[in-house]
C-alpha positions in Angstrom: 1.9 12.6 14.4 -0.9 10.5 15.9 -0.8 7.0 14.3 -3.3 4.2 14.3 -2.2 0.6 13.6 -5.2 -1.4 12.4 -4.7 -5.2 12.2 -6.7 -8.3 11.6 -7.0 -10.5 14.7 -4.8 -13.2 13.1 -2.0 -10.6 12.7 -2.3 -9.1 16.2 1.3 -9.9 17.3 2.7 -8.2 14.2 0.4 -5.2 14.8 1.5 -4.9 18.4 5.2 -4.9 17.4 4.6 -2.2 14.7 2.5 -0.1 17.1 5.3 -0.2 19.6 7.9 0.8 16.9 5.9 3.9 15.8 4.4 4.8 19.2 1.0 4.2 17.7 -2.4 3.0 19.0 -3.4 -0.6 18.2 -6.9 -1.0 16.8 -8.5 -4.3 15.9 -10.2 -4.5 12.5 -14.0 -4.3 12.3 -16.4 -2.7 9.8 -16.2 0.7 11.5 -12.6 1.0 12.5 -11.4 2.9 9.4 -14.1 5.4 9.9 -13.0 6.0 13.4 -9.4 6.2 12.5 -10.0 8.7 9.6 -11.5 11.1 12.1 -9.0 10.7 14.9 -5.6 10.0 13.4 -3.1 11.6 11.0 -1.8 8.3 9.7 -3.0 4.7 9.5 -0.8 1.6 9.3 -3.0 -1.3 8.0 -1.6 -4.8 8.7 -3.6 -6.7 6.1 -3.9 -7.1 2.4 -3.9 -4.0 0.3 -7.4 -4.9 -1.0 -9.0 -4.8 2.4 -7.3 -1.5 3.3 -8.2 0.2 0.0 -11.8 -0.9 0.0 -12.2 0.2 3.7 -10.6 3.6 3.0 -12.2 4.4 -0.4 -15.7 5.6 0.8 -14.0 7.9 3.4 -11.7 9.8 1.1 -12.0 13.6 0.9 -8.7 14.9 -0.5 -5.0 14.4 0.2 -4.7 17.4 2.4 -7.3 16.2 4.9 -7.2 12.4 4.6 -4.8 10.5 6.9 -1.9 8.7 5.2 -2.5 5.0 4.8 0.4 2.6 4.8 -0.3 -1.1 4.1 2.0 -3.6 5.8 1.8 -7.0 4.1 0.7 -9.8 6.4 4.1 -11.3 6.3 5.6 -8.0 7.5 7.9 -7.9 4.5 6.7 -4.7 2.8 5.3 -1.3 3.8 3.4 0.4 1.0 2.1 4.0 1.3 -1.1 3.8 -0.7 -2.4 7.2 0.4 -0.6 10.3 1.6 3.0 9.4 0.6 4.0 13.1 0.7 1.9 13.6 3.9 3.7 11.3 6.2 3.2 8.0 4.5 6.6 7.7 3.0 8.3 8.8 6.2 6.5 6.2 8.2 7.3 3.4 5.7 11.0 4.3 5.9 10.8 4.2 9.7 9.5 0.7 9.5 12.7 -0.3 7.6 14.4 -0.4 11.0 12.3 -3.5 11.7 13.4 -5.2 8.5 10.2 -4.1 6.6 11.0 -2.9 3.1 9.4 0.4 2.2 7.8 0.5 -1.2 7.7 4.1 -2.3 5.8 5.1 -5.5 5.6 8.9 -5.4 7.4 10.1 -8.5 9.6 12.8 -6.8 10.9 10.4 -4.2 11.5 7.5 -6.7 13.7 9.9 -8.8 15.4 11.4 -5.8 13.9 14.8 -6.3 12.4 17.2 -3.7 8.7 17.9 -3.4 6.7 20.9 -2.2 5.3 19.0 0.7 8.8 17.8 1.7 10.2 21.3 1.6 7.3 22.6 3.6 7.7 19.9 6.3 11.5 20.5 6.6 10.9 24.3 6.9 8.1 23.9 9.5 5.6 25.5 7.0 2.5 24.5 5.1 1.3 25.0 1.6 -1.3 27.7 1.2 -2.4 27.2 -2.4 -2.5 23.5 -2.5 -3.5 22.8 -6.1 -0.2 24.4 -7.2 1.7 21.4 -5.9 0.8 19.3 -8.9 2.6 21.7 -11.3 5.5 22.4 -9.1 6.2 18.8 -8.2 6.0 17.9 -11.9 8.5 20.7 -12.6 10.9 19.2 -9.9 11.0 16.1 -12.0 12.2 18.1 -15.0 14.8 20.2 -13.2 15.4 22.8 -10.5 12.7 25.0 -9.2 13.7 28.3 -7.5 12.7 28.9 -3.9 12.3 32.5 -2.7 12.0 33.8 0.8 10.0 37.0 1.3 10.4 38.9 4.5 7.3 40.0 6.3 5.2 42.1 6.2 4.4 41.4 2.6 1.7 40.7 0.0 2.0 37.6 -2.2 0.3 37.4 -5.6 1.0 34.0 -7.0 -0.2 32.2 -10.1 -1.5 28.6 -10.2 2.0 27.2 -10.8 3.6 28.8 -7.8 3.4 27.1 -4.4 3.2 29.5 -1.4 4.5 28.3 2.0 3.9 29.9 5.3 5.0 29.2 8.8 2.7 26.8 10.7 0.0 28.9 12.2 -3.4 27.3 12.7 -5.9 30.0 11.6 -6.9 31.5 8.2 -9.0 34.7 8.1 -11.3 35.1 5.2 -12.2 38.7 4.4 -15.0 40.3 2.3 -15.2 44.0 2.0 -17.2 46.7 0.2 -15.5 48.7 -2.5 -13.5 51.7 -1.3 -12.8 50.2 2.2 -10.1 51.9 4.2 -7.1 50.3 5.9 -8.4 51.4 9.3 -11.8 49.7 8.8 -10.0 46.5 7.8 -7.7 46.6 10.9 -10.6 47.3 13.3 -12.7 44.5 11.9 -9.9 41.9 12.1 -9.0 42.8 15.6 -12.6 42.7 16.7 -13.1 39.3 15.1 -9.9 37.8 16.6 -10.7 39.2 20.0 -14.2 37.7 20.0 -12.7 34.2 19.4 -9.7 34.6 21.7 -7.2 34.3 18.8 -4.0 36.3 18.6 -2.6 37.8 15.4 0.4 35.6 15.8 -1.8 32.5 15.4 -3.0 33.7 11.9 -1.2 32.1 9.0 -2.7 34.4 6.3 -5.6 36.7 5.4 -7.5 35.5 2.4 -9.8 37.2 -0.1 -11.0 37.1 -3.6 -8.8 38.1 -6.5 -11.5 40.6 -7.4 -10.2 42.7 -4.5 -6.7 43.1 -6.0 -7.5 46.7 -7.2 -8.7 47.8 -3.7 -5.7 49.4 -1.9 -7.5 49.7 1.4 -7.6 46.0 2.0 -3.9 45.4 1.1 -2.8 48.4 3.2 -4.8 47.2 6.2 -3.2 43.7 6.1 0.2 45.2 5.6 -0.5 47.5 8.6 -0.8 44.6 11.0 2.1 42.7 9.4 0.0 40.0 7.8 0.2 38.1 4.6 -2.6 38.7 2.1 -3.6 35.9 -0.3 -5.9 36.4 -3.3 -7.9 33.3 -4.4 -9.3 32.8 -7.9 -13.0 32.2 -8.5 -12.6 28.5 -9.2 -11.0 27.8 -5.8 -13.7 29.8 -4.0 -16.7 28.3 -5.8 -15.6 24.7 -5.2 -15.5 25.3 -1.4 -18.8 24.7 0.3 -20.1 27.6 2.5 -22.6 27.2 5.3 -24.1 30.7 5.1 -26.0 32.3 2.2 -24.2 35.1 0.5 -24.8 38.1 -1.8 -21.5 37.3 -3.5 -23.6 35.5 -6.1 -24.0 38.9 -7.7 -20.3 38.8 -8.6 -20.3 35.2 -9.6 -19.0 33.7 -6.3 -20.5 31.3 -3.8 -19.3 33.6 -1.0 -16.1 35.4 0.0 -15.2 35.4 3.7 -16.3 31.8 4.5 -15.0 29.9 1.5 -11.7 31.9 1.6 -11.2 31.0 5.2 -12.0 27.3 4.7 -10.2 26.8 1.4 -6.8 27.3 2.9 -7.4 26.0 6.4 -5.5 22.9 7.5 -8.5 21.1 9.1 -10.9 22.6 6.6 -13.6 23.9 9.0 -14.9 27.2 10.3 -14.2 28.2 13.9 -16.2 31.4 13.3 -18.9 31.8 10.7 -18.9 35.2 8.9 -19.6 38.3 10.9 -20.0 41.8 9.6 -18.1 44.7 11.1 -19.3 47.8 9.3 -18.3 47.4 5.7 -16.0 44.4 6.4 -17.0 40.7 6.7 -14.8 38.3 8.5 -14.8 34.5 8.9 -12.1 32.3 10.5 -11.1 28.8 9.5 -8.8 26.2 11.0 
């Protein structure tokens, strides 16, 4: 994990020691340093008051899946407080700093109560969470008791409700798919292979294939994904419509902002398109990362 240690000039010595301890890059505080760090680093250790760090980070926040973790280290180097991204590296980094005598102050409910979290399980298994909004309900359920974990061998198709977290092995690309009614498995396979080939992406680099839940009744799409050993995820309308799409779409006729592009972006780790939608016969493909 790439870590930035941002410090005020008066705390430079402490910042240097912390940067050495976590193998991070030392950055001196200025009006633009948080903006630079948010775009380049997965975690930020801020050696300063919490107020300065929070006010600097607040205008840059997007969501917990894309924002870097922010850990405030008090100016006297007594406490390390993850104020953002506790489940996304912040708690782990704070605990690492305890080796230097800095007390980690953990506030995430699951960790405070000694319970597992979806994000923690995903990290330990080398996976990532596909349907991210589900983590709120599942982590809350962990606080009340045990939550079963099921492993599904591939190839397979997963149909999950909003309270079920789906984890997949770390693979960087998400493929969004839109298709005309009555599509055949062969058309789906040909379109996917053509799109991946055009971008120099192998099937082994694809985490999942994603489409609208409105396609659940279309067997050709499911059969096509199963035929290449992929995982097919269906997204609900709300998730699709809250994801911005760069290209106009006729999906408005079925109440959606789009299909291929928002599906590819919604579940992508970085949250951007590496290939805008392209049409292959009756199939439309977009690729996100």
